[in-house]
C-alpha positions as CSV (number, residue, x, y, z in Angstrom):
1,M,-47.4,-45.5,-27.3
2,K,-46.0,-48.7,-25.6
3,R,-43.4,-49.0,-28.3
4,R,-42.4,-45.4,-27.8
5,I,-42.0,-45.8,-24.1
6,T,-40.0,-49.0,-24.5
7,A,-37.7,-47.2,-27.0
8,V,-37.2,-44.3,-24.6
9,L,-36.4,-46.7,-21.7
10,L,-33.9,-48.6,-23.8
11,S,-32.3,-45.4,-24.9
12,S,-32.0,-44.2,-21.3
13,I,-30.5,-47.5,-20.2
14,L,-28.0,-47.4,-23.0
15,L,-27.1,-43.8,-22.2
16,L,-26.6,-44.6,-18.5
17,T,-24.5,-47.7,-19.4
18,S,-22.4,-45.6,-21.8
19,C,-21.8,-42.9,-19.2
20,S,-20.9,-45.6,-16.6
21,L,-18.3,-47.1,-19.0
22,N,-16.8,-43.8,-19.8
23,E,-16.4,-43.0,-16.1
24,A,-14.7,-46.3,-15.5
25,E,-12.4,-45.8,-18.5
26,R,-11.6,-42.3,-17.4
27,G,-10.9,-43.6,-13.9
28,K,-8.5,-46.2,-15.3
29,L,-6.7,-43.6,-17.4
30,V,-6.4,-41.2,-14.4
31,K,-5.0,-44.1,-12.3
32,E,-2.5,-45.0,-15.1
33,D,-1.4,-41.4,-15.3
34,Q,-0.9,-41.2,-11.6
35,E,1.2,-44.3,-11.6
36,Q,3.2,-43.0,-14.6
37,E,3.8,-39.7,-12.7
38,K,4.8,-41.7,-9.6
39,N,7.4,-43.9,-11.4
40,V,10.8,-42.2,-12.0
41,E,13.7,-43.5,-14.0
42,L,17.3,-42.3,-13.4
43,T,20.5,-43.1,-15.3
44,L,23.5,-43.9,-13.1
45,F,27.1,-44.0,-14.4
46,Y,30.2,-45.1,-12.6
47,S,33.8,-46.2,-13.1
48,G,34.5,-49.8,-14.2
49,E,38.2,-50.3,-13.4
50,N,37.6,-52.2,-10.2
51,T,35.5,-55.4,-10.3
52,N,34.8,-55.2,-6.6
53,W,33.5,-51.7,-7.1
54,I,31.2,-52.8,-9.9
55,A,29.8,-55.6,-7.8
56,A,29.3,-53.3,-4.8
57,I,27.4,-50.7,-6.8
58,Q,25.2,-53.2,-8.6
59,E,24.2,-54.8,-5.3
60,L,23.6,-51.3,-3.8
61,C,21.3,-50.3,-6.7
62,E,19.4,-53.6,-6.6
63,E,18.7,-53.1,-2.9
64,F,17.6,-49.6,-3.5
65,M,15.1,-50.5,-6.3
66,N,13.7,-53.3,-4.0
67,A,13.2,-50.7,-1.3
68,Y,11.8,-48.1,-3.7
69,P,10.0,-49.9,-6.5
70,D,8.7,-46.6,-8.0
71,I,12.3,-45.6,-8.8
72,T,14.2,-47.4,-11.6
73,L,18.0,-47.0,-12.0
74,Q,19.5,-47.6,-15.4
75,M,23.1,-48.5,-14.4
76,E,26.1,-48.3,-16.6
77,Y,29.9,-48.4,-15.9
78,S,32.8,-47.1,-17.9
79,S,34.4,-49.4,-20.5
80,T,37.7,-47.6,-20.7
81,E,40.4,-46.6,-18.2
82,S,39.7,-42.9,-18.7
83,Y,36.5,-42.5,-16.8
84,T,36.4,-38.7,-17.1
85,E,36.9,-38.8,-20.9
86,E,34.0,-41.2,-21.2
87,L,31.9,-38.9,-19.1
88,K,32.9,-36.0,-21.4
89,T,31.8,-38.1,-24.4
90,K,28.4,-38.7,-22.8
91,E,28.0,-35.0,-22.4
92,A,29.0,-34.4,-26.1
93,V,26.4,-36.9,-27.4
94,E,23.7,-35.6,-25.0
95,E,23.7,-38.8,-22.9
96,F,24.8,-37.2,-19.7
97,P,23.7,-39.3,-16.7
98,D,21.5,-38.2,-13.8
99,I,23.7,-39.5,-11.0
100,F,27.3,-40.3,-11.6
101,E,30.7,-40.8,-10.1
102,I,33.0,-37.8,-10.7
103,D,36.7,-37.3,-10.4
104,N,36.9,-33.5,-11.2
105,P,33.8,-31.6,-10.0
106,Y,35.4,-28.3,-10.8
107,M,35.6,-29.0,-14.5
108,F,32.0,-30.1,-14.9
109,E,30.6,-27.4,-12.6
110,S,32.3,-24.7,-14.7
111,A,30.6,-26.2,-17.7
112,G,27.2,-25.9,-16.0
113,K,26.7,-29.7,-15.8
114,L,26.4,-30.2,-12.0
115,G,23.4,-29.6,-9.9
116,V,23.6,-28.2,-6.3
117,I,23.2,-30.8,-3.6
118,D,21.0,-29.9,-0.6
119,E,22.7,-29.1,2.7
120,S,20.6,-31.8,4.4
121,I,22.4,-34.4,2.4
122,G,25.8,-32.8,2.4
123,K,25.8,-32.9,6.2
124,L,25.9,-36.7,6.1
125,V,29.6,-36.6,5.2
126,E,32.7,-34.9,6.7
127,N,33.9,-32.9,3.7
128,P,31.4,-32.4,0.9
129,V,32.9,-30.7,-2.2
130,R,31.9,-27.1,-2.2
131,I,32.4,-24.6,-5.0
132,E,31.7,-21.0,-4.0
133,G,29.8,-22.2,-1.0
134,E,27.5,-24.6,-2.8
135,I,27.8,-28.4,-2.5
136,Y,28.4,-30.1,-5.9
137,A,29.7,-33.5,-5.0
138,L,29.8,-35.9,-2.1
139,P,32.8,-38.2,-1.2
140,F,31.6,-41.8,-0.9
141,Y,34.6,-43.4,0.8
142,S,38.2,-42.6,1.5
143,T,41.5,-44.4,1.2
144,S,45.0,-43.7,2.2
145,Y,48.6,-45.0,1.8
146,G,50.7,-46.8,4.4
147,I,53.1,-49.8,4.7
148,V,51.7,-53.3,4.6
149,Y,54.4,-55.4,6.2
150,N,55.1,-59.0,7.2
151,Q,55.2,-59.3,11.0
152,V,56.7,-62.7,10.8
153,L,59.9,-61.3,9.1
154,F,60.0,-58.3,11.5
155,K,59.9,-60.7,14.4
156,K,62.5,-63.0,12.9
157,Y,65.0,-60.2,12.5
158,G,64.1,-58.3,15.7
159,L,62.7,-55.3,13.9
160,S,60.2,-52.8,15.2
161,V,57.8,-50.4,13.4
162,P,60.0,-47.3,12.5
163,N,59.3,-44.0,14.2
164,T,61.1,-41.8,11.6
165,Y,62.2,-42.1,7.9
166,K,65.7,-42.7,9.0
167,E,64.6,-45.7,11.1
168,F,62.6,-46.9,8.1
169,L,65.8,-47.0,6.1
170,E,67.6,-48.8,8.9
171,V,64.8,-51.5,8.8
172,C,65.4,-51.8,5.1
173,K,69.1,-52.2,5.6
174,V,68.7,-55.1,8.1
175,L,66.2,-56.9,5.8
176,K,68.6,-56.5,2.8
177,Q,71.5,-57.9,4.9
178,N,69.3,-61.0,5.5
179,Q,68.7,-61.5,1.8
180,V,65.1,-60.2,2.0
181,A,63.9,-57.5,-0.4
182,P,62.8,-54.7,1.9
183,L,60.2,-53.1,-0.3
184,A,57.9,-53.7,-3.3
185,I,56.6,-50.8,-5.4
186,G,54.0,-50.6,-8.2
187,G,50.9,-52.7,-8.0
188,N,47.5,-52.1,-9.4
189,E,46.9,-48.9,-7.4
190,N,50.0,-47.0,-8.8
191,S,51.7,-46.7,-5.4
192,V,54.7,-45.0,-7.1
193,E,52.8,-42.1,-8.7
194,S,50.0,-41.8,-6.1
195,G,51.7,-42.9,-3.0
196,W,55.5,-42.5,-2.8
197,I,55.7,-39.2,-4.7
198,N,53.2,-37.7,-2.3
199,Y,55.1,-39.0,0.7
200,F,58.1,-37.0,-0.4
201,F,55.9,-34.1,-1.6
202,L,54.2,-33.8,1.8
203,T,57.4,-34.2,3.9
204,Q,59.7,-32.0,1.8
205,V,57.5,-29.5,0.1
206,E,54.0,-29.0,1.5
207,S,55.2,-29.0,5.1
208,R,57.4,-26.0,4.3
209,T,55.1,-24.3,1.8
210,P,51.5,-24.9,2.8
211,G,49.1,-24.6,-0.1
212,W,51.8,-25.3,-2.7
213,Q,49.5,-26.1,-5.5
214,E,47.5,-23.0,-5.0
215,K,50.7,-21.0,-5.1
216,K,51.7,-22.9,-8.2
217,Q,48.4,-21.7,-9.9
218,K,49.5,-18.2,-9.2
219,E,53.1,-18.9,-10.5
220,E,54.6,-18.2,-7.1
221,V,56.4,-21.5,-6.9
222,S,58.1,-23.9,-9.4
223,F,59.0,-27.6,-9.7
224,A,62.5,-26.3,-10.1
225,D,62.5,-24.8,-6.6
226,P,65.0,-26.5,-4.1
227,D,62.4,-28.1,-1.9
228,M,60.6,-29.8,-4.9
229,E,63.8,-30.8,-6.6
230,H,65.0,-32.3,-3.3
231,A,61.8,-34.2,-3.0
232,L,62.2,-35.7,-6.5
233,E,65.8,-36.6,-5.7
234,E,64.7,-38.4,-2.5
235,F,62.0,-40.2,-4.5
236,Q,64.5,-41.3,-7.2
237,N,67.0,-42.4,-4.7
238,L,64.5,-44.8,-3.0
239,M,63.0,-46.0,-6.2
240,T,66.3,-46.8,-7.9
241,G,68.2,-47.9,-4.7
242,E,69.0,-51.3,-3.4
243,Y,66.0,-51.6,-1.1
244,V,63.4,-52.0,-3.8
245,L,62.4,-55.5,-5.2
246,E,63.8,-55.6,-8.7
247,D,61.2,-54.9,-11.4
248,S,58.4,-54.6,-8.9
249,I,57.3,-51.4,-10.5
250,H,55.9,-53.4,-13.4
251,M,54.2,-56.0,-11.1
252,G,50.5,-56.3,-10.5
253,D,49.0,-56.9,-7.1
254,N,48.9,-60.7,-7.5
255,E,52.6,-61.1,-8.1
256,I,53.5,-58.7,-5.3
257,I,51.3,-60.7,-3.0
258,S,52.8,-63.9,-4.0
259,R,56.3,-62.5,-3.3
260,M,55.2,-61.3,0.1
261,I,53.6,-64.7,1.1
262,N,56.8,-66.4,0.0
263,Q,58.9,-64.0,2.2
264,E,60.8,-62.7,-0.8
265,V,59.8,-59.1,0.1
266,A,58.8,-57.7,3.5
267,M,56.9,-54.4,2.8
268,Y,54.7,-52.7,0.3
269,Y,53.5,-49.1,0.3
270,G,49.9,-49.1,-0.8
271,N,46.3,-48.6,0.4
272,P,44.4,-50.8,2.9
273,S,42.7,-52.9,0.2
274,M,46.0,-54.7,-0.2
275,L,45.4,-56.2,3.3
276,A,42.2,-57.8,2.1
277,K,43.8,-59.1,-1.0
278,I,46.6,-60.8,0.9
279,W,44.1,-62.2,3.4
280,E,42.1,-63.6,0.6
281,A,45.1,-65.2,-1.0
282,Y,46.5,-66.5,2.4
283,P,43.8,-66.8,5.1
284,R,46.4,-67.5,7.8
285,A,47.7,-64.0,7.4
286,V,45.4,-62.8,10.2
287,D,46.1,-65.7,12.6
288,S,47.4,-64.8,16.0
289,D,51.0,-65.7,17.0
290,K,49.7,-66.7,20.5
291,T,47.7,-69.6,21.8
292,S,44.3,-69.3,23.3
293,M,46.1,-69.1,26.7
294,G,48.1,-66.2,25.5
295,K,51.4,-68.1,25.1
296,E,53.6,-67.6,22.1
297,I,53.2,-70.3,19.5
298,K,56.3,-72.5,19.1
299,N,57.3,-73.7,15.7
300,D,55.1,-71.1,14.1
301,T,54.4,-72.1,10.4
302,V,52.6,-69.0,9.3
303,Q,54.5,-67.4,6.4
304,I,53.0,-63.9,6.6
305,R,51.2,-62.2,9.4
306,L,49.7,-58.9,8.3
307,G,50.8,-55.6,9.9
308,W,50.3,-51.9,8.9
309,F,51.8,-48.6,9.8
310,Y,51.7,-45.1,8.4
311,M,55.1,-43.9,7.1
312,P,56.7,-41.4,9.5
313,D,58.5,-38.2,8.5
314,N,61.9,-37.2,9.8
315,E,60.4,-35.8,13.0
316,G,58.3,-38.9,13.8
317,K,55.0,-37.6,12.6
318,S,52.8,-40.0,10.6
319,V,52.1,-39.0,7.0
320,V,48.5,-39.7,6.4
321,I,46.9,-38.8,3.0
322,E,43.2,-38.4,2.9
323,K,42.3,-39.5,-0.7
324,T,38.7,-39.8,-1.8
325,G,38.1,-43.1,-3.4
326,A,34.9,-42.1,-5.2
327,K,32.5,-39.1,-5.3
328,W,28.9,-38.8,-6.3
329,A,27.4,-35.9,-8.3
330,V,24.0,-35.1,-9.8
331,S,23.4,-33.4,-13.1
332,A,21.9,-29.9,-13.3
333,E,19.2,-31.2,-15.6
334,C,18.2,-33.9,-13.1
335,M,18.0,-31.3,-10.3
336,K,15.6,-29.1,-12.5
337,D,13.1,-31.9,-12.7
338,K,11.1,-32.1,-9.4
339,K,10.4,-35.8,-9.5
340,K,14.0,-36.7,-10.6
341,K,15.5,-34.4,-8.0
342,G,13.4,-36.1,-5.2
343,A,14.4,-39.6,-6.5
344,A,18.1,-38.7,-6.7
345,E,18.1,-37.3,-3.2
346,T,16.4,-40.4,-2.0
347,F,19.2,-42.5,-3.6
348,L,22.0,-40.4,-2.1
349,R,20.5,-40.8,1.4
350,F,20.1,-44.5,0.8
351,C,23.9,-44.7,-0.1
352,Y,24.9,-43.4,3.3
353,D,22.4,-45.3,5.3
354,R,24.5,-47.2,7.9
355,E,23.4,-50.7,6.9
356,H,24.0,-50.3,3.1
357,Y,27.0,-48.1,3.5
358,R,28.7,-50.7,5.7
359,E,28.3,-53.2,2.8
360,I,30.1,-50.9,0.4
361,L,32.9,-50.3,2.9
362,Q,33.3,-54.0,3.6
363,T,33.5,-54.9,-0.1
364,M,36.1,-52.2,-0.8
365,Y,37.9,-52.4,2.5
366,A,37.5,-48.6,2.5
367,I,37.6,-45.9,5.1
368,P,34.2,-44.2,5.8
369,V,33.6,-40.5,5.2
370,T,30.4,-40.1,7.2
371,K,30.4,-38.0,10.3
372,D,29.2,-41.0,12.3
373,A,31.7,-43.8,12.7
374,V,31.0,-47.0,10.8
375,L,32.8,-50.2,11.6
376,Y,32.5,-53.4,9.6
377,A,33.7,-57.0,10.0
378,A,37.4,-57.1,9.2
379,P,40.6,-58.5,10.6
380,M,42.1,-56.8,13.6
381,V,44.8,-55.2,11.4
382,Q,42.1,-53.5,9.3
383,Q,40.2,-52.3,12.3
384,G,43.5,-50.8,13.5
385,V,43.8,-48.9,10.2
386,L,40.3,-47.5,10.6
387,T,41.0,-46.3,14.1
388,D,44.4,-44.8,13.3
389,Y,43.0,-43.0,10.3
390,R,40.1,-41.6,12.1
391,Y,42.2,-39.9,14.7
392,A,45.2,-39.0,12.6
393,E,46.1,-35.5,11.3
394,R,45.2,-36.1,7.6
395,S,46.3,-34.1,4.5
396,T,44.2,-33.5,1.4
397,E,47.0,-31.4,-0.1
398,F,48.7,-33.8,-2.4
399,L,49.7,-34.1,-6.1
400,G,46.8,-35.7,-8.0
401,N,44.0,-34.2,-5.9
402,T,41.3,-31.9,-7.3
403,D,43.7,-28.9,-7.3
404,T,46.0,-30.7,-9.7
405,P,45.2,-29.9,-13.4
406,E,43.7,-33.0,-14.9
407,N,45.7,-33.4,-18.0
408,F,48.9,-32.6,-16.1
409,R,48.3,-35.8,-14.0
410,T,48.9,-37.9,-17.1
411,D,52.1,-36.1,-17.9
412,M,53.2,-36.3,-14.3
413,E,52.8,-40.1,-14.3
414,T,54.9,-40.5,-17.4
415,V,57.6,-38.3,-16.0
416,L,57.6,-40.1,-12.6
417,N,57.8,-43.5,-14.2
418,S,60.9,-42.3,-16.1
419,V,62.4,-40.8,-12.9
420,S,61.8,-44.0,-10.9
421,A,63.3,-46.1,-13.7
422,N,66.4,-43.8,-13.7
423,T,65.9,-43.1,-17.4
424,M,65.3,-39.3,-16.7
425,S,67.3,-36.9,-14.6
426,V,65.5,-34.8,-11.9
427,K,66.7,-31.7,-13.7
428,T,64.9,-32.7,-16.9
429,A,61.9,-33.9,-14.9
430,V,61.3,-30.5,-13.1
431,K,61.5,-28.7,-16.4
432,L,59.0,-31.0,-18.1
433,L,56.6,-30.8,-15.1
434,D,56.7,-27.0,-15.1
435,E,56.0,-26.9,-18.9
436,S,53.1,-29.4,-18.6
437,W,51.5,-27.5,-15.7
438,Q,51.8,-24.1,-17.6
439,K,50.4,-25.6,-20.8
440,E,47.4,-26.9,-18.8
441,I,46.8,-23.6,-17.1
442,E,47.0,-21.7,-20.3
443,G,44.6,-24.1,-21.9
444,Q,42.0,-23.3,-19.2
445,V,42.1,-19.5,-19.8
446,P,39.0,-18.5,-21.9
């Protein structure tokens, strides 16, 4: 009897111990499952042409993951110059990212690859990209085009910032007479194709025919029309004339900067990032020309002192292009997954948080797109750019924007390079541009 009781007691103890261990194990498994559900992994893809942009995004993502350790970002940037083509390839091999930089939202939205972004996030920026009323992309920062000039040379030859295009040509004439090349073109940012052609497009074409590209889609206008042909003639006259630094169309930023510092050329039409590059190469470029007592410095040895102005038209109005430097989008698949959707929205809000957003802007010397003004530490000339841009009447209607057929842009660059090198007539150019546009439109028809 004692043996039986002892056996029963031992069995009971073993059974209780077994139950206790199973509950502990089950609790551990439940906890692990909860943690697994809590952790989210997102893939993020962005362009890799600009090293400053790569560094800025990597730092932003690291700060985000430190702030949100339950969200992991798998980052990758493009390895080719054609970012959109690489994004298409990812779609084809079923490696489409969750969050990504996008150049042409319309193309990917029509393919069903973009998710709708909530209005609460869209309201953070001035002009979210809407397609049929829904938000599909968010601008991250803006840039524009204007004249970077050497104030030292302007002062030396008694020149003032021009108020009209005619006055701009007069400034060029005086500089040329003093053996200084008035203007450099080219550079890393394609100031010829992206900047100068749009200056003439906006002043000669868009100003007379608002919504020109939309009308072009409907075949209501042509590149061979008098206004467009005249714009291309004005473009060619400037590019091939005596005021442009010889061969500068083939120069990168570093060579143009070197020529400006050495006072070989006085002006460059580009975006504000050139100001930062010149400042980095020549720190004295932001020095004042006055003493601490407000008196003019005698025997000034500064070679270049940075200045900036937006190109005026013939009536004295500043021509200010509003060009998006980058746009974020989220995949449709990501937005279908509740956890991923929440994580993606958290990341987007983090991007526009004032503290982190300021770091991006400062790295890129970019113009903010948020509804709230965001200033960052920069030279006085850059602060002037930000102020002038914010209160300027800006145009988003330019060749190369999202209304321009994507493949046409490549053909347009080729044609414009030939026109600016004077190896192609304007008559031939307008014919080729019309043919390229029509071919692209026909290719989009189902």
